[in-house]
C-alpha positions in Angstrom: 92.6 11.8 143.6 91.1 14.5 141.4 92.6 15.8 138.1 93.8 19.0 139.7 95.9 17.1 142.1 97.4 14.9 139.4 98.1 18.0 137.2 99.8 19.8 140.2 101.9 16.8 141.0 102.9 16.6 137.3 103.9 20.2 137.2 105.9 19.8 140.3 107.8 16.8 138.8 108.5 18.8 135.7 109.8 21.8 137.7 112.1 19.5 139.8 113.5 17.7 136.8 113.2 20.4 134.3 116.8 20.5 133.2 117.4 16.6 132.9 114.1 16.3 131.0 114.9 19.2 128.7 118.4 17.8 127.9 116.9 14.4 127.1 114.2 15.9 124.9 116.8 17.9 122.9 119.0 14.9 122.4 116.2 12.6 121.3 114.7 15.4 119.1 118.1 16.0 117.4 118.5 12.2 116.7 115.0 11.8 115.4 115.1 15.0 113.3 118.5 13.9 111.8 117.1 10.5 111.1 114.1 12.0 109.3 116.2 14.4 107.3 118.7 11.9 106.2 116.1 9.4 105.3 114.4 12.0 103.2 117.6 12.9 101.4 118.5 9.2 100.7 115.0 8.6 99.6 115.0 11.5 97.1 118.5 10.4 95.8 117.4 6.8 95.3 114.2 7.8 93.6 116.1 10.0 91.1 118.8 7.4 90.4 116.3 4.5 90.1 114.1 6.5 87.9 117.0 7.4 85.5 118.1 3.7 85.4 114.6 2.4 84.9 114.0 4.9 82.1 117.3 4.1 80.4 116.8 0.3 81.2 120.4 0.0 82.5 122.0 -1.8 85.5 124.0 -0.2 88.2 127.3 -1.0 86.5 126.1 0.2 83.1 124.9 3.5 84.6 128.5 4.8 84.7 129.7 3.2 81.4 127.2 2.4 78.8 124.1 4.7 79.5 123.6 8.0 77.6 125.7 10.9 78.8 122.7 13.0 80.2 121.5 10.0 82.3 125.0 9.4 83.7 125.4 13.1 84.6 122.1 13.1 86.5 123.0 10.1 88.6 126.5 11.4 89.4 125.1 14.9 90.3 122.3 13.5 92.4 124.6 11.4 94.5 127.0 14.2 94.9 124.3 16.6 96.1 123.1 13.9 98.5 126.5 13.6 100.0 126.8 17.4 100.5 123.3 17.7 101.9 124.1 15.0 104.4 127.1 16.8 105.6 125.2 20.1 105.9 122.5 18.3 108.0 124.9 16.7 110.3 126.9 19.9 111.0 123.7 22.0 111.4 122.0 19.7 113.8 125.1 19.3 116.0 125.7 23.0 116.3 122.1 23.8 117.0 121.8 20.9 119.5 124.9 22.1 121.4 123.6 25.7 121.6 120.2 24.4 122.9 121.9 22.2 125.5 124.1 25.0 126.8 121.2 27.3 127.0 119.2 24.7 128.9 121.9 24.0 131.4 122.7 27.7 132.1 120.8 30.5 130.2 123.5 33.1 131.2 126.2 31.2 129.5 125.0 32.3 126.0 125.5 35.9 126.9 129.0 35.2 128.0 129.7 33.1 124.9 128.4 35.9 122.7 130.9 38.3 124.3 133.6 35.6 124.1 132.8 35.1 120.5 133.0 38.7 119.6 136.4 38.9 121.3 137.8 35.9 119.6 136.2 36.8 116.3 138.8 39.5 115.5 141.7 37.2 116.3 140.3 34.2 114.5 138.7 36.1 111.6 141.5 35.3 109.1 141.3 31.6 109.8 137.6 31.6 109.7 137.8 33.2 106.2 139.4 30.0 104.9 136.8 27.8 106.3 133.9 29.9 104.9 135.8 30.0 101.5 136.2 26.2 101.5 132.4 25.7 102.2 131.1 28.2 99.7 133.4 27.0 97.0 132.3 23.4 97.6 128.7 24.3 97.4 129.1 26.3 94.2 131.1 23.5 92.5 128.3 21.0 93.3 125.4 23.2 92.4 127.1 24.4 89.2 127.8 20.8 88.3 131.5 21.4 88.0 132.3 17.9 89.2 130.6 14.9 90.7 131.4 11.6 92.4 132.9 9.4 89.9 134.2 12.1 87.6 137.8 12.2 86.3 139.0 15.7 87.1 142.1 17.8 87.1 141.9 20.1 90.1 145.5 21.5 89.9 146.8 20.0 93.2 145.5 16.5 92.2 144.3 14.6 89.3 142.1 11.5 89.3 138.7 10.1 90.1 136.4 12.0 92.6 135.5 9.7 95.4 133.8 12.2 97.7 132.7 15.8 97.8 132.3 17.4 101.2 131.4 20.9 102.3 135.1 21.6 103.0 137.2 18.8 101.3 137.1 17.0 98.1 138.6 13.5 97.9 140.4 12.6 94.6 142.0 9.1 93.9 144.9 9.3 91.4 146.0 6.7 88.9 148.6 5.4 91.5 145.9 4.7 94.1 146.8 7.7 96.3 143.8 9.3 97.8 144.1 13.2 97.9 142.2 15.4 100.2 141.9 18.8 98.5 140.4 21.8 100.3 137.6 23.3 98.2 139.0 26.8 98.7 142.2 25.8 97.1 140.5 24.6 93.8 141.0 27.5 91.4 139.9 25.6 88.3 138.3 22.3 87.5 139.1 20.3 84.4 136.4 17.7 84.1 137.2 14.8 81.7 133.9 13.0 82.3 131.4 15.5 80.9 130.1 15.4 77.3 132.7 13.7 75.1 136.4 13.0 74.8 139.0 13.0 72.0 141.8 10.5 71.4 144.8 12.3 69.8 147.6 10.2 68.5 150.7 11.6 66.8 152.5 9.1 64.5 156.1 9.9 63.4 157.1 8.5 60.1 160.4 8.8 58.1 161.0 12.0 56.1 161.0 10.2 52.7 157.8 8.3 53.3 154.8 8.7 51.0 152.4 10.9 53.0 149.4 10.1 50.9 149.7 6.5 51.2 150.5 6.5 54.9 147.6 8.9 55.7 145.2 6.7 53.7 146.3 3.6 55.6 146.0 5.3 58.9 142.6 6.6 58.2 141.4 3.2 56.8 142.7 1.5 60.0 140.9 3.9 62.3 137.6 3.8 60.4 137.7 0.0 60.3 138.1 -0.1 64.0 135.3 2.4 64.7 132.9 0.3 62.7 133.5 -2.8 64.7 130.7 -3.9 67.1 132.9 -3.7 70.0 133.8 0.1 69.4 130.8 1.3 67.5 128.9 2.4 70.6 132.1 4.0 72.1 133.2 6.1 69.1 130.9 9.0 68.6 132.2 10.4 65.3 134.2 9.1 62.3 138.0 9.2 62.9 139.8 12.1 61.1 143.3 12.8 59.9 144.3 16.3 60.9 147.3 16.1 58.6 150.9 16.9 59.0 151.5 18.1 62.6 155.2 18.9 62.4 158.3 18.5 60.3 161.8 18.0 61.6 165.0 16.7 60.1 164.4 13.3 61.5 160.7 12.6 60.9 157.3 13.8 59.9 154.5 13.7 62.5 150.9 12.9 61.3 148.0 13.4 63.7 144.9 11.3 63.9 141.9 12.0 66.2 138.9 10.0 67.3 135.9 11.5 69.2 134.7 9.0 71.9 132.7 8.7 75.0 134.5 9.9 78.1 134.6 6.4 79.7 136.0 4.7 76.6 138.8 7.2 75.7 141.7 5.1 77.1 140.5 1.8 75.8 140.0 3.3 72.2 143.4 4.9 72.3 145.3 1.8 73.4 143.6 -0.5 70.8 144.0 2.1 68.1 147.8 2.5 68.7 148.3 -1.3 68.3 146.3 -1.3 65.1 148.3 1.6 63.7 151.5 0.1 64.6 150.6 -3.0 62.7 149.4 -1.1 59.8 152.7 0.8 59.5 154.5 -2.5 59.7 152.5 -3.7 56.7 153.8 -0.6 54.8 157.4 -1.3 55.9 157.4 2.2 57.5 160.1 2.2 60.2 162.2 4.9 61.8 166.1 4.8 62.2 167.2 3.6 65.6 168.2 6.1 68.2 171.6 4.5 68.4 172.2 4.4 64.6 174.7 6.9 63.3 175.4 7.3 59.6 178.9 8.3 58.8 179.3 10.4 55.7 182.3 11.8 53.7 184.0 8.5 53.7 184.3 5.7 51.1 181.9 3.0 51.8 179.8 4.9 54.4 178.7 2.5 57.1 176.2 2.6 60.0 177.7 2.2 63.4 175.6 1.7 66.5 176.4 3.4 69.7 179.2 5.6 68.1 179.5 9.2 68.2 181.2 10.5 65.1 182.9 13.9 64.5 180.3 16.7 64.5 181.3 17.9 60.9 181.1 14.4 59.4 178.0 12.8 60.9 174.3 12.8 60.8 172.5 11.4 63.7 168.9 10.2 63.4 166.5 9.8 66.3 163.0 8.5 66.8 160.6 10.9 68.3 158.3 9.9 70.9 155.0 8.4 69.9 152.6 10.5 71.8 148.9 9.9 72.4 146.1 10.7 74.7 146.9 10.3 78.3 143.9 9.3 80.6 143.0 8.2 84.1 141.3 5.0 85.0 
Protein backbone atom coordinates (compact mmCIF):
# COMPACT_ATOMS: atom_id res chain seq x y z
CA UNK A 1 0.00 0.00 0.00
CA UNK A 2 1.48 3.29 -1.08
CA UNK A 3 1.36 6.61 0.79
CA UNK A 4 -1.32 8.01 -1.46
CA UNK A 5 -3.70 5.21 -0.51
CA UNK A 6 -2.94 5.66 3.20
CA UNK A 7 -3.50 9.40 2.96
CA UNK A 8 -6.76 8.89 1.07
CA UNK A 9 -8.03 6.44 3.68
CA UNK A 10 -7.05 8.83 6.48
CA UNK A 11 -8.92 11.71 4.81
CA UNK A 12 -11.92 9.49 4.34
CA UNK A 13 -11.85 8.55 8.01
CA UNK A 14 -11.65 12.22 9.02
CA UNK A 15 -14.55 13.11 6.78
CA UNK A 16 -16.69 10.30 8.16
CA UNK A 17 -16.02 11.16 11.80
CA UNK A 18 -15.34 14.85 11.45
CA UNK A 19 -17.91 16.01 14.01
CA UNK A 20 -17.03 13.55 16.83
CA UNK A 21 -13.31 14.14 16.31
CA UNK A 22 -13.79 17.94 16.31
CA UNK A 23 -15.84 17.76 19.51
CA UNK A 24 -13.19 15.61 21.20
CA UNK A 25 -10.40 17.96 20.08
CA UNK A 26 -12.28 21.02 21.38
CA UNK A 27 -12.96 19.42 24.78
CA UNK A 28 -9.39 18.16 25.20
CA UNK A 29 -7.99 21.48 23.99
CA UNK A 30 -10.14 23.44 26.44
CA UNK A 31 -9.09 21.21 29.35
CA UNK A 32 -5.40 21.43 28.43
CA UNK A 33 -5.53 25.19 27.84
CA UNK A 34 -7.33 25.75 31.14
CA UNK A 35 -4.77 23.63 32.97
CA UNK A 36 -1.86 25.53 31.42
CA UNK A 37 -3.34 28.96 32.20
CA UNK A 38 -4.29 28.05 35.77
CA UNK A 39 -0.85 26.53 36.36
CA UNK A 40 0.76 29.71 35.05
CA UNK A 41 -1.35 31.92 37.32
CA UNK A 42 -0.64 29.76 40.37
CA UNK A 43 3.07 29.68 39.54
CA UNK A 44 3.23 33.46 39.25
CA UNK A 45 1.31 33.96 42.51
CA UNK A 46 3.55 31.48 44.36
CA UNK A 47 6.70 33.10 43.00
CA UNK A 48 5.63 36.57 44.14
CA UNK A 49 4.45 35.37 47.57
CA UNK A 50 7.52 33.18 48.20
CA UNK A 51 9.82 35.93 46.95
CA UNK A 52 8.33 38.44 49.40
CA UNK A 53 8.49 35.99 52.31
CA UNK A 54 12.08 35.04 51.51
CA UNK A 55 13.10 38.67 51.23
CA UNK A 56 11.45 39.53 54.53
CA UNK A 57 12.55 36.22 56.13
CA UNK A 58 9.10 35.48 57.54
CA UNK A 59 6.94 32.37 57.78
CA UNK A 60 3.48 31.94 56.29
CA UNK A 61 1.78 32.84 59.59
CA UNK A 62 4.00 35.86 60.16
CA UNK A 63 3.33 37.14 56.65
CA UNK A 64 -0.04 38.48 57.81
CA UNK A 65 0.96 39.54 61.30
CA UNK A 66 4.55 40.58 61.85
CA UNK A 67 5.97 41.37 58.41
CA UNK A 68 6.34 44.95 57.17
CA UNK A 69 3.13 46.52 55.89
CA UNK A 70 4.29 46.78 52.28
CA UNK A 71 5.17 43.08 52.12
CA UNK A 72 1.82 42.07 53.60
CA UNK A 73 0.01 44.22 51.07
CA UNK A 74 1.89 42.63 48.14
CA UNK A 75 1.07 39.12 49.35
CA UNK A 76 -2.63 39.87 49.85
CA UNK A 77 -3.02 41.70 46.56
CA UNK A 78 -1.20 38.98 44.59
CA UNK A 79 -3.44 36.27 46.00
CA UNK A 80 -6.54 38.30 45.29
CA UNK A 81 -5.48 38.92 41.69
CA UNK A 82 -4.77 35.22 41.32
CA UNK A 83 -8.32 34.39 42.45
CA UNK A 84 -9.89 36.89 40.07
CA UNK A 85 -7.77 35.74 37.10
CA UNK A 86 -8.71 32.12 37.85
CA UNK A 87 -12.40 32.99 37.72
CA UNK A 88 -11.95 34.94 34.48
CA UNK A 89 -10.07 32.05 32.85
CA UNK A 90 -12.72 29.50 33.84
CA UNK A 91 -15.62 31.61 32.56
CA UNK A 92 -13.88 32.57 29.31
CA UNK A 93 -12.85 29.02 28.40
CA UNK A 94 -16.33 27.63 29.14
CA UNK A 95 -18.05 30.29 27.02
CA UNK A 96 -15.64 29.94 24.08
CA UNK A 97 -15.75 26.13 24.29
CA UNK A 98 -19.55 26.05 24.19
CA UNK A 99 -19.63 28.36 21.17
CA UNK A 100 -17.10 26.18 19.30
CA UNK A 101 -19.02 23.00 20.12
CA UNK A 102 -22.30 24.46 18.92
CA UNK A 103 -20.65 25.70 15.72
CA UNK A 104 -19.11 22.26 15.13
CA UNK A 105 -22.37 20.38 15.61
CA UNK A 106 -24.45 22.72 13.44
CA UNK A 107 -22.84 25.81 11.87
CA UNK A 108 -26.27 27.28 11.09
CA UNK A 109 -27.16 27.44 14.77
CA UNK A 110 -24.86 30.41 15.40
CA UNK A 111 -26.81 32.50 12.93
CA UNK A 112 -30.04 31.61 14.69
CA UNK A 113 -28.42 32.24 18.06
CA UNK A 114 -27.29 35.67 16.91
CA UNK A 115 -30.83 36.59 15.95
CA UNK A 116 -32.18 35.12 19.19
CA UNK A 117 -29.59 36.98 21.22
CA UNK A 118 -30.46 40.25 19.52
CA UNK A 119 -34.13 39.67 20.20
CA UNK A 120 -33.59 38.79 23.84
CA UNK A 121 -30.99 41.50 24.35
CA UNK A 122 -33.55 44.28 24.52
CA UNK A 123 -35.64 42.41 27.08
CA UNK A 124 -32.72 41.25 29.23
CA UNK A 125 -30.65 44.39 28.86
CA UNK A 126 -31.63 45.79 32.22
CA UNK A 127 -30.67 42.61 34.07
CA UNK A 128 -27.44 42.28 32.10
CA UNK A 129 -26.45 45.78 33.22
CA UNK A 130 -26.32 44.57 36.81
CA UNK A 131 -24.07 41.65 35.88
CA UNK A 132 -21.73 43.88 33.89
CA UNK A 133 -21.69 46.37 36.77
CA UNK A 134 -20.76 43.62 39.23
CA UNK A 135 -17.93 42.35 37.04
CA UNK A 136 -16.44 45.77 36.26
CA UNK A 137 -16.70 46.98 39.84
CA UNK A 138 -15.01 43.82 41.11
CA UNK A 139 -12.13 44.18 38.65
CA UNK A 140 -11.60 47.84 39.52
CA UNK A 141 -11.62 47.12 43.26
CA UNK A 142 -8.87 44.52 42.84
CA UNK A 143 -6.70 46.40 40.37
CA UNK A 144 -6.94 49.61 42.42
CA UNK A 145 -6.03 47.64 45.56
CA UNK A 146 -9.15 48.74 47.42
CA UNK A 147 -9.35 45.39 49.19
CA UNK A 148 -7.73 41.98 49.26
CA UNK A 149 -8.16 38.54 50.76
CA UNK A 150 -7.50 38.80 54.50
CA UNK A 151 -8.39 42.50 54.80
CA UNK A 152 -10.79 43.75 57.44
CA UNK A 153 -13.23 45.95 55.53
CA UNK A 154 -16.48 47.84 55.88
CA UNK A 155 -18.46 47.50 52.65
CA UNK A 156 -21.69 49.00 53.91
CA UNK A 157 -23.87 45.88 53.60
CA UNK A 158 -21.32 43.85 55.59
CA UNK A 159 -18.26 44.35 57.77
CA UNK A 160 -15.61 41.72 58.44
CA UNK A 161 -12.68 39.81 56.97
CA UNK A 162 -12.53 39.31 53.18
CA UNK A 163 -12.38 35.58 52.45
CA UNK A 164 -12.84 35.67 48.69
CA UNK A 165 -13.05 38.15 45.83
CA UNK A 166 -14.81 36.93 42.70
CA UNK A 167 -15.65 38.66 39.45
CA UNK A 168 -19.25 39.12 40.64
CA UNK A 169 -19.38 38.52 44.41
CA UNK A 170 -17.11 39.35 47.36
CA UNK A 171 -17.26 37.07 50.42
CA UNK A 172 -16.95 38.72 53.85
CA UNK A 173 -16.92 36.89 57.21
CA UNK A 174 -18.20 39.08 60.06
CA UNK A 175 -17.19 38.93 63.72
CA UNK A 176 -20.07 36.54 64.51
CA UNK A 177 -18.87 34.03 61.92
CA UNK A 178 -21.57 34.77 59.33
CA UNK A 179 -20.33 34.60 55.75
CA UNK A 180 -21.79 37.44 53.67
CA UNK A 181 -21.94 37.31 49.86
CA UNK A 182 -21.93 40.92 48.67
CA UNK A 183 -22.46 41.74 44.99
CA UNK A 184 -19.62 43.89 43.74
CA UNK A 185 -22.05 46.25 42.02
CA UNK A 186 -23.68 47.05 45.39
CA UNK A 187 -20.39 48.15 46.96
CA UNK A 188 -20.47 51.94 46.81
CA UNK A 189 -17.64 52.51 49.28
CA UNK A 190 -14.84 50.45 50.80
CA UNK A 191 -13.50 51.15 54.27
CA UNK A 192 -10.27 49.14 54.53
CA UNK A 193 -9.00 48.73 58.10
CA UNK A 194 -5.96 46.64 57.11
CA UNK A 195 -3.98 49.11 55.03
CA UNK A 196 -1.24 51.29 56.43
CA UNK A 197 -1.83 51.81 60.15
CA UNK A 198 -4.60 51.92 62.74
CA UNK A 199 -5.36 54.14 65.72
CA UNK A 200 -6.63 53.06 69.12
CA UNK A 201 -8.91 55.73 70.60
CA UNK A 202 -9.98 55.39 74.23
CA UNK A 203 -12.19 57.91 76.04
CA UNK A 204 -11.93 57.87 79.82
CA UNK A 205 -14.63 59.47 81.97
CA UNK A 206 -13.47 60.90 85.31
CA UNK A 207 -15.31 62.82 88.06
CA UNK A 208 -15.90 66.52 87.53
CA UNK A 209 -13.79 67.49 90.55
CA UNK A 210 -10.77 65.32 89.64
CA UNK A 211 -7.35 66.89 89.10
CA UNK A 212 -6.99 66.87 85.30
CA UNK A 213 -3.23 67.36 85.27
CA UNK A 214 -2.56 64.48 87.61
CA UNK A 215 -4.97 62.16 85.81
CA UNK A 216 -3.61 63.02 82.36
CA UNK A 217 -0.02 62.50 83.48
CA UNK A 218 -0.92 59.10 84.94
CA UNK A 219 -2.76 58.04 81.79
CA UNK A 220 0.12 59.07 79.52
CA UNK A 221 2.69 57.41 81.77
CA UNK A 222 0.70 54.16 81.70
CA UNK A 223 0.33 54.19 77.90
CA UNK A 224 4.01 55.04 77.29
CA UNK A 225 5.17 52.33 79.70
CA UNK A 226 3.08 49.78 77.84
CA UNK A 227 4.36 50.87 74.43
CA UNK A 228 7.97 50.45 75.56
CA UNK A 229 7.52 46.85 76.65
CA UNK A 230 9.03 44.18 74.33
CA UNK A 231 5.64 42.60 73.71
CA UNK A 232 4.11 45.81 72.34
CA UNK A 233 7.16 47.66 71.00
CA UNK A 234 6.84 46.14 67.52
CA UNK A 235 3.08 46.72 67.40
CA UNK A 236 2.94 50.36 68.51
CA UNK A 237 4.14 52.65 65.73
CA UNK A 238 4.27 56.00 67.51
CA UNK A 239 4.39 57.28 71.07
CA UNK A 240 0.94 57.43 72.74
CA UNK A 241 -0.66 60.85 72.97
CA UNK A 242 -3.19 62.60 75.17
CA UNK A 243 -5.56 64.61 73.04
CA UNK A 244 -6.89 66.38 76.07
CA UNK A 245 -10.38 67.04 77.36
CA UNK A 246 -12.83 65.60 74.86
CA UNK A 247 -16.09 66.65 76.50
CA UNK A 248 -17.57 68.19 79.67
CA UNK A 249 -20.90 67.30 81.23
CA UNK A 250 -22.60 67.72 84.57
CA UNK A 251 -21.62 64.20 85.57
CA UNK A 252 -18.07 63.73 84.29
CA UNK A 253 -15.10 64.88 82.22
CA UNK A 254 -13.93 62.77 79.27
CA UNK A 255 -10.21 62.52 78.47
CA UNK A 256 -9.08 61.00 75.17
CA UNK A 257 -5.89 58.96 74.75
CA UNK A 258 -4.76 57.66 71.33
CA UNK A 259 -2.15 55.14 70.21
CA UNK A 260 -1.02 54.56 66.62
CA UNK A 261 -0.55 50.84 65.95
CA UNK A 262 -0.19 48.26 63.24
CA UNK A 263 -3.52 47.26 61.75
CA UNK A 264 -3.27 43.64 62.92
CA UNK A 265 -2.53 44.67 66.53
CA UNK A 266 -5.17 47.35 67.08
CA UNK A 267 -7.63 45.27 69.10
CA UNK A 268 -4.95 43.60 71.24
CA UNK A 269 -3.37 46.93 72.11
CA UNK A 270 -6.75 48.48 72.92
CA UNK A 271 -7.81 45.67 75.26
CA UNK A 272 -4.57 45.57 77.20
CA UNK A 273 -4.40 49.35 77.46
CA UNK A 274 -7.94 49.57 78.87
CA UNK A 275 -7.01 47.13 81.64
CA UNK A 276 -3.88 49.10 82.52
CA UNK A 277 -5.73 52.42 82.51
CA UNK A 278 -8.40 51.02 84.80
CA UNK A 279 -5.76 49.89 87.28
CA UNK A 280 -3.95 53.23 87.02
CA UNK A 281 -7.13 55.14 87.85
CA UNK A 282 -7.74 52.79 90.77
CA UNK A 283 -4.33 53.74 92.14
CA UNK A 284 -5.38 57.39 92.07
CA UNK A 285 -8.70 56.54 93.76
CA UNK A 286 -10.53 57.99 90.74
CA UNK A 287 -14.06 56.57 90.71
CA UNK A 288 -17.40 57.59 89.28
CA UNK A 289 -20.72 57.75 91.14
CA UNK A 290 -22.89 54.71 90.62
CA UNK A 291 -25.70 54.90 88.10
CA UNK A 292 -28.16 53.99 90.85
CA UNK A 293 -26.84 56.48 93.40
CA UNK A 294 -29.03 59.53 94.00
CA UNK A 295 -27.96 62.38 96.25
CA UNK A 296 -30.88 63.97 98.09
CA UNK A 297 -30.36 67.68 98.72
CA UNK A 298 -32.32 70.31 100.60
CA UNK A 299 -32.79 68.11 103.69
CA UNK A 300 -30.95 67.97 106.97
CA UNK A 301 -28.39 65.19 106.94
CA UNK A 302 -28.48 64.55 103.20
CA UNK A 303 -28.15 60.85 102.44
CA UNK A 304 -27.47 58.68 99.41
CA UNK A 305 -30.23 56.35 98.40
CA UNK A 306 -29.68 53.58 95.86
CA UNK A 307 -32.41 52.78 93.41
CA UNK A 308 -34.60 55.71 94.51
CA UNK A 309 -36.00 58.47 92.32
CA UNK A 310 -36.37 61.69 94.36
CA UNK A 311 -38.53 64.69 93.44
CA UNK A 312 -37.27 66.51 90.38
CA UNK A 313 -36.74 69.81 92.23
CA UNK A 314 -34.80 68.35 95.14
CA UNK A 315 -32.50 65.78 93.62
CA UNK A 316 -29.33 65.51 91.65
CA UNK A 317 -28.75 62.25 89.78
CA UNK A 318 -25.29 61.13 88.81
CA UNK A 319 -24.57 58.67 86.07
CA UNK A 320 -21.51 57.00 84.67
CA UNK A 321 -20.88 57.60 80.99
CA UNK A 322 -19.97 54.71 78.79
CA UNK A 323 -16.25 53.98 78.58
CA UNK A 324 -15.78 53.87 74.83
CA UNK A 325 -12.82 52.70 72.87
CA UNK A 326 -11.81 51.38 69.51
CA UNK A 327 -14.03 48.75 68.10
CA UNK A 328 -12.34 46.25 65.78
CA UNK A 329 -12.88 42.91 63.97
CA UNK A 330 -10.87 39.85 64.45
